[in-house]
C-alpha positions in Angstrom: 13.5 19.1 7.6 16.2 17.7 5.4 16.3 14.0 4.8 18.3 11.0 3.7 16.7 10.6 0.3 16.6 12.8 -2.8 13.4 12.4 -4.7 11.9 14.0 -7.8 8.2 14.5 -8.2 5.9 15.9 -10.8 2.8 18.0 -10.1 -0.1 18.8 -12.5 -3.5 20.5 -12.2 -6.2 21.1 -14.8 -9.2 22.0 -12.7 -10.1 25.1 -10.7 -7.4 27.7 -10.0 -4.5 25.6 -11.4 -1.7 27.9 -10.3 -3.1 28.1 -6.8 -3.5 24.3 -6.7 0.2 23.9 -7.5 1.2 26.4 -4.8 -1.1 24.7 -2.2 0.3 21.3 -3.0 3.9 22.6 -2.7 3.0 24.0 0.7 1.6 20.7 1.8 4.7 18.9 0.5 6.9 21.1 2.5 4.9 20.5 5.6 4.7 16.7 5.4 7.0 15.3 2.8 10.4 17.1 2.9 12.6 20.0 2.0 12.4 21.4 -1.5 15.8 21.9 -3.2 14.7 22.9 -6.7 11.4 23.8 -8.3 11.0 24.1 -12.1 9.1 26.9 -13.8 5.4 26.3 -14.5 4.6 24.7 -17.9 1.2 24.9 -19.7 0.6 21.6 -21.4 -2.0 19.8 -23.4 -3.7 16.7 -21.8 -2.0 13.4 -22.4 -3.8 10.1 -22.7 -7.4 11.5 -22.4 -7.2 14.6 -24.6 -10.8 15.8 -24.2 -10.2 17.9 -21.1 -8.8 21.3 -20.0 -5.0 22.1 -20.4 -2.7 21.4 -17.4 -0.2 23.4 -15.5 2.8 21.3 -14.5 6.0 21.6 -12.5 8.8 19.3 -11.4 10.3 19.4 -7.9 13.5 18.0 -6.3 13.4 17.5 -2.6 15.0 15.8 0.4 12.8 13.4 2.4 13.1 11.1 5.4 10.2 9.1 4.2 10.6 5.5 2.9 9.0 5.0 -0.6 5.6 3.6 0.5 5.2 6.2 3.3 6.0 8.8 0.7 3.3 7.5 -1.6 0.8 7.5 1.3 1.6 11.1 2.2 1.2 12.2 -1.4 -2.2 10.5 -1.6 -3.2 12.3 1.6 -2.3 15.6 0.1 -4.2 14.8 -3.1 -7.3 13.8 -1.1 -7.0 16.8 1.2 -7.0 19.1 -1.8 -10.1 17.4 -3.2 -8.8 15.0 -5.8 -11.3 12.4 -6.9 -10.1 9.5 -9.0 -12.9 8.9 -11.6 -11.0 7.7 -14.6 -7.5 7.0 -15.7 -5.8 10.2 -17.0 -8.9 12.2 -16.3 -9.3 15.7 -15.0 -7.9 16.5 -11.6 -7.5 19.3 -9.2 -4.0 18.0 -8.4 -1.9 15.0 -9.4 1.4 14.2 -7.7 3.7 11.5 -9.2 6.9 10.2 -7.8 9.4 10.2 -10.7 12.7 9.1 -8.9 13.6 8.0 -5.4 17.4 8.2 -5.1 18.7 5.9 -7.8 16.4 3.1 -6.7 14.3 0.8 -9.0 11.1 -0.2 -7.2 8.6 -2.4 -9.0 5.4 -3.3 -7.0 1.8 -3.3 -8.0 1.1 -0.1 -6.1 4.4 1.7 -6.7 6.8 1.8 -9.6 9.9 4.0 -9.5 11.2 5.4 -11.8 7.8 6.4 -13.0 7.1 4.0 -15.9 5.8 6.5 -18.4 8.1 9.5 -17.8 10.2 8.8 -20.9 7.1 9.0 -23.1 5.7 12.3 -21.7 7.0 15.6 -22.8 4.9 17.3 -20.1 7.0 15.5 -17.5 10.4 15.7 -19.2 10.5 19.4 -20.0 10.0 20.6 -16.4 12.4 17.8 -15.1 15.0 18.8 -17.8 15.0 22.3 -16.3 16.1 21.1 -12.8 17.8 17.8 -13.5 19.2 17.5 -17.0 22.2 15.4 -15.8 20.1 13.1 -13.7 20.7 9.5 -14.7 17.7 7.1 -15.1 18.6 4.0 -13.1 17.1 1.6 -15.6 18.2 3.0 -18.9 21.5 4.6 -17.8 20.6 7.7 -19.8 20.5 11.3 -18.6 17.2 13.2 -18.6 18.7 15.3 -21.3 19.3 12.3 -23.6 15.9 10.8 -22.8 14.3 14.2 -23.6 16.2 14.4 -26.9 14.7 11.1 -28.1 11.2 11.5 -26.8 8.6 11.3 -29.6 5.8 13.0 -27.8 4.6 16.0 -29.7 2.1 17.3 -27.2 2.0 21.0 -26.6 4.3 22.2 -23.7 4.7 25.9 -23.2 7.1 27.4 -20.6 5.4 30.1 -18.6 7.8 32.8 -17.6 6.9 33.0 -13.9 7.0 30.4 -11.1 
């Protein structure tokens, strides 16, 4: 299942069997969202925003999809719910979190959906995995590459590359 649109998403988990959660989410994404082109390594990261919680495992994914943006968001939420995600608090613990980072080179700004993701430039845990698979990707609002954005990111949170995918 290829598609007409190239998207980048970010996945994170800090509850339960984190690595298994990421693998399960990727399987669901391949079933319902699109065809994976690239997958970053797994990164162990400290929590961001709400720091009193377990560490995360994070990955970035590039894929093709046929889904328009709001249908993509819906399918991602279905995957999160199917896996047991409960939204208790902002930036809280979660079994799985899936964020849309980029959708082609579109800028989308609605109450329920903002693309590019509005906080990605400030989050080392998002930038490092994305840098691995899309260093030359140009942010459609800033005009800067992910490599340049990463070089100027002031986030000092712990991000550790794990050697296996």
